[in-house]
LOFIPA-876489 format. One line per 4 residues: number of its first residue (from 1); their letters; for each residue y, z, x of C-alpha. Coordinates in nm, 4 decimals. Example, Ala and Ser with C-alpha at 12.3 -4.5 7.8 and 13.67 -1.06 7.14 Angstrom:
LOFIPA-876489
1> as> -0.4500 0.7800 1.2300  -0.1060 0.7140 1.3670;
//
This chain:
LOFIPA-876489
1> mrav> -0.3356 -0.8662 1.5347  -0.1744 -0.7845 1.8694  -0.0789 -1.1435 1.9300  0.1073 -1.1585 1.5998;
5> tals> 0.2663 -0.8203 1.6692  0.3715 -0.9281 2.0170  0.5160 -1.2549 1.8869  0.7010 -1.0726 1.6105;
9> vavl> 0.8502 -0.7958 1.8230  0.9545 -1.0532 2.0808  1.2453 -1.1597 1.8599  1.4371 -0.8737 2.0222;
13> assg> 1.4984 -1.1227 2.3016  1.7588 -1.2892 2.0836  1.9781 -0.9782 2.1169  2.0241 -1.0418 2.4873;
17> vgha> 1.8492 -0.7257 2.6061  1.4908 -0.8405 2.5531  1.4169 -0.9319 2.9137  1.5482 -0.6016 3.0437;
21> vmsg> 1.3450 -0.4029 2.7921  1.0278 -0.6026 2.8543  1.0456 -0.5934 3.2339  0.7415 -0.4345 3.3928;
25> ldsg> 0.5231 -0.4458 3.0802  0.3179 -0.7369 3.2121  0.1433 -0.5050 3.4555  -0.0157 -0.3125 3.1675;
29> ierv> -0.2040 -0.6128 3.0295  -0.5628 -0.6494 3.1510  -0.6208 -1.0133 3.2437  -0.9283 -1.2254 3.1767;
33> dpfk> -1.0037 -1.5893 3.2559  -1.1655 -1.7388 2.9440  -1.0974 -2.0970 3.0560  -1.2721 -2.0796 3.3950;
37> dmkn> -1.4452 -2.4060 3.4914  -1.4297 -2.5344 3.1340  -1.4909 -2.9077 3.0947  -1.5007 -3.1610 2.8115;
41> rpea> -1.2560 -2.9615 2.6043  -1.1026 -3.0861 2.2768  -0.7839 -3.2878 2.2971  -0.4692 -3.0783 2.2605;
45> grgl> -0.2847 -3.1111 1.9315  0.0661 -3.0095 1.8273  0.1558 -2.6422 1.8182  -0.0101 -2.3433 1.9884;
49> nill> -0.3600 -2.2055 1.9252  -0.4591 -1.8451 2.0033  -0.8087 -1.7000 1.9638  -0.7910 -1.3347 1.8542;
53> agtd> -1.1054 -1.1317 1.9269  -1.1651 -0.7806 1.7980  -1.4569 -0.6137 1.9797  -1.6519 -0.3019 1.8840;
57> grdt> -1.5689 -0.1325 2.2160  -1.5323 0.2442 2.1724  -1.5627 0.3840 2.5238  -1.2307 0.5715 2.5051;
61> itee> -1.2787 0.7078 2.1514  -1.2389 1.0874 2.1382  -1.5071 1.3035 1.9793  -1.2590 1.4021 1.7078;
65> qrqa> -1.1924 1.0366 1.6242  -1.5633 0.9599 1.6375  -1.6311 1.2218 1.3708  -1.3238 1.1606 1.1546;
69> yrlg> -1.3610 0.7827 1.1331  -1.7421 0.7587 1.1656  -1.7456 0.5667 1.4924  -2.0687 0.7118 1.6239;
73> gkpc> -2.2785 0.3958 1.6026  -2.4016 0.2149 1.9098  -2.1726 -0.0773 2.0067  -2.3268 -0.4233 2.0299;
77> hctd> -2.0628 -0.5375 2.2819  -1.9923 -0.8323 2.0542  -1.6959 -0.9502 1.8486  -1.6479 -0.7658 1.5202;
81> tlml> -1.3660 -1.0046 1.4316  -1.2685 -1.3567 1.5336  -0.9485 -1.5215 1.4110  -0.7983 -1.8541 1.5116;
85> lhls> -0.4194 -1.8369 1.5007  -0.2069 -2.1541 1.5020  0.1684 -2.1433 1.5642  0.3325 -2.4636 1.4409;
89> adhs> 0.5241 -2.6811 1.6864  0.8545 -2.5981 1.5151  0.7664 -2.2233 1.5244  0.8254 -2.1902 1.1497;
93> rvsv> 0.4667 -2.1188 1.0424  0.1582 -1.9294 1.1588  -0.1834 -2.0217 1.0185  -0.4631 -1.7640 1.0550;
97> vslp> -0.8245 -1.8738 1.0013  -1.0986 -1.6074 0.9982  -1.4316 -1.7135 1.1481  -1.7224 -1.5217 0.9884;
101> rdsy> -1.8986 -1.3134 1.2529  -2.2435 -1.4132 1.1213  -2.1670 -1.7867 1.1295  -2.4529 -2.0094 1.2442;
105> ammp> -2.3600 -2.1311 1.5934  -2.5312 -2.3340 1.8630  -2.4633 -2.1618 2.1927  -2.3710 -2.3975 2.4795;
109> phtd> -2.5759 -2.3804 2.8014  -2.4558 -2.0863 3.0110  -2.5418 -1.8062 3.2511  -2.5986 -1.4671 3.0903;
113> rtsg> -2.3230 -1.2394 3.2226  -2.5532 -0.9340 3.2219  -2.8872 -1.0643 3.3480  -2.7728 -1.3752 3.5346;
117> eehr> -3.0374 -1.5736 3.3482  -2.9701 -1.9405 3.2790  -2.9770 -2.0234 2.9073  -3.0232 -2.3576 2.7390;
121> phpv> -2.8425 -2.4320 2.4114  -2.9851 -2.2101 2.1349  -2.8906 -2.0934 1.7845  -2.7183 -1.7552 1.7402;
125> klna> -2.4739 -1.5721 1.5194  -2.1197 -1.6492 1.6346  -2.0399 -1.2905 1.7344  -2.3244 -1.2965 1.9896;
129> ayae> -2.1336 -1.5395 2.2111  -1.9278 -1.2504 2.3512  -2.2357 -1.0387 2.4228  -2.4001 -1.3202 2.6204;
133> ggpe> -2.1031 -1.4682 2.8007  -1.7838 -1.2721 2.7292  -1.4480 -1.4372 2.6517  -1.5373 -1.7619 2.8321;
137> ltvr> -1.8484 -1.8339 2.6259  -1.6673 -1.7217 2.3083  -1.3889 -1.9739 2.3675  -1.6376 -2.2507 2.4558;
141> tvek> -1.8405 -2.1858 2.1399  -1.5380 -2.1749 1.9095  -1.3918 -2.4933 2.0595  -1.7232 -2.6717 2.0123;
145> mtev> -1.7505 -2.5616 1.6477  -1.3887 -2.6297 1.5478  -1.2830 -2.9110 1.7837  -0.9569 -2.7176 1.8250;
149> kidh> -0.8317 -2.6584 2.1799  -0.7578 -2.2904 2.2493  -0.4354 -2.2279 2.4442  -0.4491 -1.8476 2.4712;
153> yvev> -0.7026 -1.5682 2.4278  -0.6237 -1.2097 2.3169  -0.8739 -0.9242 2.2792  -0.8455 -0.5743 2.1299;
157> dfts> -1.0939 -0.2881 2.0847  -1.1080 0.0114 1.8478  -0.8853 0.2420 2.0538  -0.6076 -0.0079 2.1169;
161> fmet> -0.6095 -0.1080 1.7491  -0.5437 0.2514 1.6389  -0.2749 0.3007 1.9040  -0.0864 -0.0076 1.7867;
165> vdav> -0.0840 0.0998 1.4223  0.0326 0.4497 1.5143  0.3030 0.3048 1.7407  0.4674 0.1174 1.4519;
169> ggve> 0.4527 0.4269 1.2297  0.1578 0.3190 1.0159  0.1136 0.0203 0.7863  0.1418 0.0073 0.4075;
173> ictv> -0.1316 -0.1699 0.2145  -0.1936 -0.1965 -0.1607  -0.5149 -0.2151 -0.3591  -0.5763 -0.2700 -0.7296;
177> rrlk> -0.9206 -0.1059 -0.7228  -1.0735 0.1987 -0.5596  -1.2087 0.1232 -0.2117  -1.4899 0.3537 -0.1032;
181> dsyt> -1.7326 0.2915 0.1820  -1.9710 0.5703 0.2811  -2.0430 0.3993 0.6150  -1.6829 0.4088 0.7441;
185> gldl> -1.5546 0.6961 0.5291  -1.2869 0.4807 0.3655  -1.1801 0.6179 0.0259  -0.8588 0.4778 -0.1239;
189> apgp> -0.7493 0.5122 -0.4863  -0.5772 0.2154 -0.6562  -0.2137 0.1793 -0.5509  -0.0086 0.1724 -0.2292;
193> hrld> -0.1110 0.3647 0.0839  0.0436 0.4119 0.4274  -0.2417 0.4079 0.6764  -0.2346 0.5587 1.0233;
197> ggqa> -0.4359 0.4085 1.3075  -0.7686 0.5682 1.2201  -0.7405 0.4965 0.8488  -0.6401 0.1375 0.9248;
201> lqyv> -0.9517 0.0984 1.1398  -1.1634 0.2206 0.8472  -0.9888 -0.0305 0.6196  -1.0482 -0.3358 0.8391;
205> rsrh> -1.4071 -0.2375 0.9338  -1.5481 -0.1601 0.5881  -1.8257 -0.3986 0.4810  -2.0014 -0.1992 0.2069;
209> ldgt> -1.7446 -0.1948 -0.0736  -1.9100 -0.4695 -0.2772  -2.1826 -0.7290 -0.2462  -1.9837 -0.9745 -0.0323;
213> gdls> -2.0076 -0.7821 0.2960  -1.8173 -0.9472 0.5783  -1.6500 -1.2089 0.3572  -1.4364 -0.9601 0.1645;
217> rmqr> -1.3789 -0.7634 0.4847  -1.2149 -1.0726 0.6376  -0.9804 -1.0891 0.3391  -0.8807 -0.7248 0.3935;
221> qqrf> -0.8238 -0.7939 0.7628  -0.5930 -1.0811 0.6714  -0.4116 -0.8619 0.4201  -0.3673 -0.5962 0.6864;
225> laal> -0.2406 -0.8504 0.9384  0.0248 -0.9702 0.6923  0.1248 -0.6092 0.6206  0.1536 -0.5354 0.9926;
229> taev> 0.3815 -0.8366 1.0397  0.5973 -0.7171 0.7477  0.6116 -0.3685 0.9013  0.7226 -0.4898 1.2433;
233> tgsg> 0.9781 -0.7438 1.1205  1.1253 -0.5221 0.8481  1.1248 -0.1704 0.9946  1.4222 -0.1931 1.2331;
237> vlln> 1.1989 -0.1609 1.5399  1.3278 -0.4922 1.6682  1.6882 -0.3690 1.6771  1.6240 -0.0434 1.8615;
241> pvrf> 1.5634 -0.1062 2.2347  1.4110 0.2378 2.2988  1.1800 0.2228 1.9970  1.0994 -0.1384 2.0760;
245> reva> 0.9854 -0.0560 2.4285  0.7624 0.2256 2.2994  0.5915 -0.0117 2.0572  0.5725 -0.2936 2.3119;
249> qsvl> 0.4109 -0.0622 2.5687  0.1430 0.0327 2.3196  0.0896 -0.3226 2.1958  0.0779 -0.4871 2.5369;
253> gslr> -0.0549 -0.2026 2.7490  -0.4050 -0.1882 2.6049  -0.5010 -0.5463 2.5290  -0.6844 -0.8103 2.7300;
257> adsg> -0.5365 -1.1600 2.7506  -0.5446 -1.4735 2.9599  -0.3037 -1.4884 3.2542  -0.0836 -1.7480 3.0883;
261> ftte> 0.0021 -1.5293 2.7890  0.2769 -1.3336 2.9647  0.5541 -1.1212 2.8167  0.7953 -1.3914 2.9352;
265> rmld> 0.6007 -1.6413 2.7255  0.6115 -1.4075 2.4263  0.9872 -1.3637 2.4582  1.0410 -1.7396 2.4653;
269> lgka> 0.8333 -1.7749 2.1501  1.0188 -1.4841 1.9899  1.3548 -1.6557 2.0344  1.2284 -1.9523 1.8364;
273> mrgf> 1.0740 -1.7301 1.5641  1.3936 -1.5451 1.4795  1.3604 -1.5965 1.1036  0.9870 -1.5249 1.0834;
277> tpas> 0.8721 -1.3333 0.7701  0.5342 -1.2652 0.6014  0.5965 -1.5756 0.3880  0.5910 -1.7787 0.7105;
281> aeft> 0.2249 -1.6881 0.7641  -0.0777 -1.8274 0.5818  -0.4337 -1.6979 0.5763  -0.7760 -1.8423 0.4993;
285> svpv> -1.1422 -1.8074 0.5971  -1.3911 -2.0776 0.6829  -1.5869 -2.1255 0.3572  -1.9630 -2.0840 0.3810;
289> qeea> -2.2558 -2.2127 0.1795  -2.4104 -1.9818 -0.0796  -2.7562 -1.9876 0.0784  -2.7899 -1.8159 0.4146;
293> revp> -2.9942 -1.9854 0.6878  -3.2813 -1.7809 0.8280  -3.3167 -1.8296 1.2043  -3.6213 -1.6852 1.3873;
297> avgn> -3.5271 -1.3936 1.6151  -3.1677 -1.4175 1.4884  -3.1811 -1.3371 1.1160  -2.9727 -1.4615 0.8272;
301> tlvw> -2.6761 -1.6737 0.9341  -2.3838 -1.8174 0.7395  -2.3533 -2.1957 0.7439  -2.0046 -2.3405 0.7131;
305> kake> -1.9259 -2.5906 0.4398  -1.8802 -2.8938 0.6610  -1.6252 -3.0855 0.4526  -1.3978 -2.7876 0.3887;
309> akri> -1.4209 -2.6636 0.7491  -1.3312 -3.0102 0.8771  -1.0248 -3.0137 0.6513  -0.9062 -2.6728 0.7765;
313> fgal> -0.9457 -2.7442 1.1467  -0.8092 -3.0954 1.1050  -0.4926 -2.9424 0.9593  -0.4595 -2.7141 1.2628;
317> redr> -0.4997 -3.0046 1.5041  -0.2445 -3.2102 1.3133  -0.0063 -2.9142 1.2704  -0.0168 -2.9317 0.8901;
321> plad> 0.0175 -2.6261 0.6598  -0.2889 -2.4861 0.4860  -0.1050 -2.3243 0.1940  0.1492 -2.4445 -0.0587;
325> hdsa> 0.4667 -2.2866 0.0764  0.6555 -2.3731 -0.2415  0.3969 -2.1974 -0.4594  0.4947 -1.9574 -0.7379;
329> rska> 0.1837 -1.7440 -0.6751  0.3887 -1.4668 -0.5157  0.5476 -1.4020 -0.8593  0.2093 -1.3367 -1.0193;
333> tvvd> 0.0918 -0.9807 -1.0854  -0.2108 -0.8851 -0.8744  -0.5022 -0.7670 -1.0906  -0.8482 -0.6212 -1.0394;
337> vppe> -1.0702 -0.8584 -1.2390  -1.0007 -1.2297 -1.1736  -0.8716 -1.4044 -1.4883  -1.1354 -1.6745 -1.4314;
341> qirv> -1.4004 -1.4186 -1.5315  -1.2396 -1.3228 -1.8641  -1.2766 -1.4861 -2.2061  -0.9845 -1.4497 -2.4508;
345> qven> -0.9324 -1.5344 -2.8179  -0.5660 -1.5691 -2.9181  -0.4463 -1.4752 -3.2662  -0.0975 -1.5447 -3.3964;
349> gtpr> 0.0398 -1.2358 -3.5716  0.3785 -1.3939 -3.6467  0.5075 -1.6592 -3.8902  0.6051 -1.8834 -3.5971;
353> qglg> 0.3974 -2.2001 -3.6128  0.2319 -2.3117 -3.2888  0.2904 -1.9805 -3.1080  -0.0835 -1.9143 -3.0748;
357> aqad> -0.1524 -2.2566 -2.9231  0.1383 -2.2051 -2.6809  -0.0036 -1.8723 -2.5608  -0.3568 -2.0179 -2.5374;
361> ralr> -0.2355 -2.2990 -2.3077  -0.0386 -2.0547 -2.0917  -0.3392 -1.8257 -2.0530  -0.5578 -2.1171 -1.9438;
365> atgf> -0.2885 -2.2257 -1.6973  -0.2987 -1.8861 -1.5267  -0.6797 -1.8915 -1.5044  -0.8192 -1.7233 -1.8168;
369> gtsg> -1.1029 -1.8741 -2.0150  -0.9848 -1.9212 -2.3726  -1.1403 -2.0577 -2.6898  -0.8863 -2.3390 -2.6945;
373> qavd> -0.8447 -2.2743 -3.0670  -0.5860 -2.0087 -3.1520  -0.6188 -1.8651 -3.5024  -0.3887 -1.6836 -3.7420;
377> aadr> -0.4172 -1.3052 -3.7519  -0.4816 -1.1225 -4.0774  -0.1405 -0.9585 -4.0435  0.1328 -1.2207 -3.9906;
381> atar> 0.4023 -0.9532 -3.9467  0.2804 -0.7884 -3.6272  0.5721 -0.6361 -3.4358  0.4043 -0.5625 -3.1028;
385> ttvl> 0.1563 -0.7780 -2.9116  -0.1835 -0.6065 -2.8964  -0.4833 -0.6489 -2.6661  -0.8126 -0.5507 -2.8336;
389> ydpr> -1.1164 -0.4878 -2.6136  -1.4669 -0.3463 -2.6136  -1.4620 -0.0270 -2.3992  -1.7331 -0.1794 -2.1778;
393> wdrs> -1.4729 -0.4325 -2.0601  -1.1846 -0.1917 -1.9939  -1.1093 -0.3398 -1.6478  -1.0811 -0.6871 -1.7985;
397> artv> -0.8449 -0.5454 -2.0607  -0.6083 -0.4266 -1.7874  -0.6012 -0.7780 -1.6431  -0.5186 -0.9315 -1.9834;
401> aaaf> -0.2542 -0.6651 -2.0497  -0.0845 -0.7568 -1.7203  -0.0304 -1.1066 -1.8647  0.1491 -0.9500 -2.1649;
405> pgae> 0.3838 -0.6835 -2.0187  0.4617 -0.4169 -2.2777  0.1635 -0.5030 -2.4969  -0.0328 -0.2309 -2.6748;
409> vkaa> -0.3931 -0.1946 -2.5573  -0.6516 -0.0779 -2.8129  -1.0248 -0.0157 -2.7836  -1.2436 -0.2008 -3.0345;
413> pgqg> -1.6023 -0.0754 -2.9926  -1.8638 -0.3412 -3.0601  -1.6253 -0.6343 -3.0179  -1.8246 -0.7767 -2.7279;
417> gtlr> -1.7188 -0.9519 -2.4092  -1.4441 -1.1693 -2.5591  -1.1049 -0.9962 -2.5642  -0.8606 -1.0575 -2.8510;
421> vvlg> -0.4862 -1.0919 -2.8110  -0.2812 -1.0580 -3.1298  0.0680 -1.1960 -3.0663  0.3536 -0.9931 -3.2051;
425> adft> 0.7203 -1.0629 -3.2689  0.7953 -0.9284 -2.9191  0.5976 -1.2067 -2.7460  0.8028 -1.4504 -2.5366;
429> evhp> 0.5741 -1.5811 -2.2609  0.2531 -1.5221 -2.0666  0.3166 -1.3597 -1.7280  0.1073 -1.5165 -1.4462;
433> vrae> -0.1628 -1.2995 -1.2889  -0.3991 -1.3517 -0.9971  -0.6873 -1.1702 -0.8342  -0.6276 -0.9602 -0.5247;
437> dppe> -0.8762 -1.1810 -0.3381  -0.9292 -1.5558 -0.3897  -1.2185 -1.6449 -0.6238  -1.5560 -1.6628 -0.4481;
441> gatg> -1.5994 -2.0047 -0.2923  -1.2264 -2.0837 -0.2922  -1.1036 -2.2721 0.0122  -0.7301 -2.2428 -0.0391;
445> alrg> -0.4980 -2.0392 0.1809  -0.2680 -1.7546 0.0825  0.0800 -1.6881 0.2208  0.1577 -1.3553 0.3819;
449> devt> 0.3916 -1.2492 0.1005  0.1039 -1.2983 -0.1455  -0.1200 -1.0415 0.0238  0.1319 -0.7662 0.1054;
453> cprp> 0.2660 -0.4899 -0.1176  0.5393 -0.6179 -0.3526  0.8962 -0.5385 -0.2584  1.0594 -0.2637 -0.4708;
457> eaag> 1.2826 -0.5116 -0.6543  0.9852 -0.7386 -0.7285  0.7789 -0.4471 -0.8538  1.0633 -0.3387 -1.0819;
461> ka> 1.0842 -0.6811 -1.2441  0.7095 -0.6893 -1.3032;
//
């Protein structure tokens, strides 16, 4: 997160005062050497690769924060979050790949940084690499698993995360469903929310909102990262030298990074990223197999899908995009229940021949399951399109209604799991919809503008 923030705010350099404002900030960055004595590293590709590590460090958390945001657990001194960030060679695109913390990993031979004990290669969960060998072993393990050469390393803990969010004035996120996690205290109603540092930490840490645990949490972290980028690039911070320095001090003054990732380096990158927007970023997670692998003394681990993982990391090495940057997905309305989980029967309530078949095809194109056989409604003079649903499937009804803006929604007790859409004279087209998160098992990437809150003008049109 801090690396993206630092790269984004660095565009102030293009105003000619960047170097003066940034002078002296390098001294606030704690330096680490994650590349010490590393051998047999992957071959460098095009572009720049940064490993972002979020640790569960909470040594400087106040008692008030500990109580308010439920941070009283014992830290494992491991990585809560690992993201591989790739900046394209032409500086027009950033690809962010989340690495599941419970991924099955084979630890390289190393010396335990706490006990000094020599370890042979052994299986672990990926987040344990930091506990055993710090940033150096984390980088070695990730390079071995991905075959991607890491150019820079950036690390942030709980306190510095909250300080960064507060420094930019909070970050706006949107949700289509209620998010409640009794472990972190997160409780957000559907809709937009501006989160301060503590609330943002609850949002990105929550793992107990549904049955997917860390997998859906990674998607929320990516959504937050895109929202943070939008906040920094669109809030005017970059054009205000005084405000910029305040934010930069917070962003850079509490992170750990390798010695080569200097503020001078960030400024140079910022000049080249002058037109960077959330749409310039793309996000994905390494897909994992459905069955976890039980490892003695380690527990259940997540095994990557080899073919899909190879495709993702191959694209990073070859500097190719992961997402379709000409996609129309950003125009789709975000819904709670994925259309792929909903069955719809279309009925034509107008005299217009073929209208039902047209709507059926459009619904299938946007993801809904349809009967494939539209029928004529009993009333062929229906004025307003109507969505009929069994009350047990009310959430699905809201998803279908989003595809027919302005439609009437009526309960039909006893109808069952298939929803009915009766087309009226007002029907013109099916509006595309998409789930807030990619369908389970999907390996595609999303652009930053597809995971942030819609702009006011876009929301008005929807």
